[in-house]
N, C-alpha and C positions, 0 to 999 in steps of 0.2 A: 472531403465531406466528413460530416460528423458521424462518429461511431455511436450508434444508439445502444445503450445498455439497459436491460430490463431486469428488474428484481422480481421477487415473489408476488408483488402487487401489480406488476406490469406498468409501472410508472417509468416514463422515459427520463433518463439522466442526460440532459443536454449540456452539462457543465464540462464535458470531457470531449476532447478531439484527439482520437488515437485509434490504433488498431491493436487488438489483443487476442491472445489464445491461452487456454489453460493447459498446463503440463502437470498431469496427475500420475507421475511414476516415481520410482525410487531408484532408478538406475544411475550409474556414474554419469555426470558429476553431481547430480541432484541429491543423491544420498549423502555425499560429503557435505554439501551445503546445508542440508536439513540437520545433520548432526551438529554442525557449528552453531546454527541458530538455536537448537535445543540447549546447547551448552551455555550460551549467553543468556537465554530467557529462563533457564532452569525449568522448562516445561517439556514433557515428552513429545517426540516427533508426531505422534498421532493427534496432537492438538493443532498442528499446522494445516492450513488450507492448501489446496493445489497451488502450485506456482502459477503466476500470470506473467507471461512474456508480453511486454507492452512496447509498441513502436509509436513514437511521436515524430511525424514529419514536420516540415516547416509550417509554423502556425499552430502546431499541436500543443495542447496544454491540458491542465486539469485545475479548474478553479478551486478556491478555498473550500476545504471540506475536512470532516473528521472521519477516521477509519472505524471508529467504534460508535456504539449507541449510548445514550444517556440511560443508566440503569433505572432512573426514576420515571422514564417514559414507557408506559406499558405497551403502547402501540409498537414502538421500536423493538422492545423486548420480544414481542411475538414474531416480528419479521425475522429477527436473528435467532429465533427458537431458544431464547433465554441463554445464549451461548456467546458472550461478548468477545470481541477482538481485543485481547489484552495488550498485544504488541503488534507492530508492523515491522517488516524487514524488506529493504529495497537494496538491490545490487545494481550499480551502474555498469553496463556491459561495454560501453564505449564512451569516448570523450572527444570525438572528432566532429563536433557540432558547436553551434553558438546558441546562447540562451539556455533554457532548460534547467535552470537552477531549481532547487526545492526550497521553498520559503516557509518559515515558521514565524509569521509576523508578530504573534503574541510573545515570542521569545527574542524578537529582533535578531533572528538567525537565518542565514542563507547558506545552504549546502551547495558547494561547487561540485558539479559532476566530475568524477575521475574514474577511469576504467578500472574495474575491480573493487572500487570502494563499496563497502557494505554499511548501510545505516540502519540501525535498529532502535526503535523508540517505543516507550510505553504509551498507551492510550488512556489508561485509567489511573487516577491519582491515588494517594495513600488513603483517601476516604471512600474509596470504591465509587468515585464519581468520574464522569467524562472529564478528561484533562483538556480544557479549552486551550491550554498553552501549546497543545500538539495539533491544533488546527493548522493545516498546511496546504500548499499549492504546488503543482508542477508548472513552472513558469513557461511562457511560450518559447518555442524553438524559433530562432531567427534565421538559422542557416544549418542545413544538413538534417540528419536524422538521429534521434536519441532512442536507445534501447535500454530498458530496465527489466529486471526480474523481480517480482514482488510476491510476497506471501504475508498472511496474517496469522497470528497465533491466538487460538481461542482458549477460553478458560476451562473448557471440557473437551474431550475427544471430538474430532470433527469428521 
């Protein structure tokens, strides 16, 4: 069944089929992961959102989407409390499934899941605009179950 996600405006996001849980602590190993992400993004740990542990079963997917908002869109700015997601970080926790690639069609790039692989990308370009090249999808799982750990790094403390 579809996992219904609600944001501050109570709009249902039906583009995603998965199960997820927030992990909001800094104990081992999460503290080590947070330090590594901070080193790569050059932003303090307190700019990182809680981790989201995501499970995609067979058929699970996340349609094309952006992780950040368009800074020129005042409605989106208010939903995000004027604190944009500058970076996204995703760690593949397993690779014993089929399908489930992460696709960036505007870059003609497909990321093959590999256990332990961490992918970090910027969501805002050098002009402080939403980087449409980073529009991406979590492609459908055709066999097995995919697990990922995701966080987003904000421009201000979160």
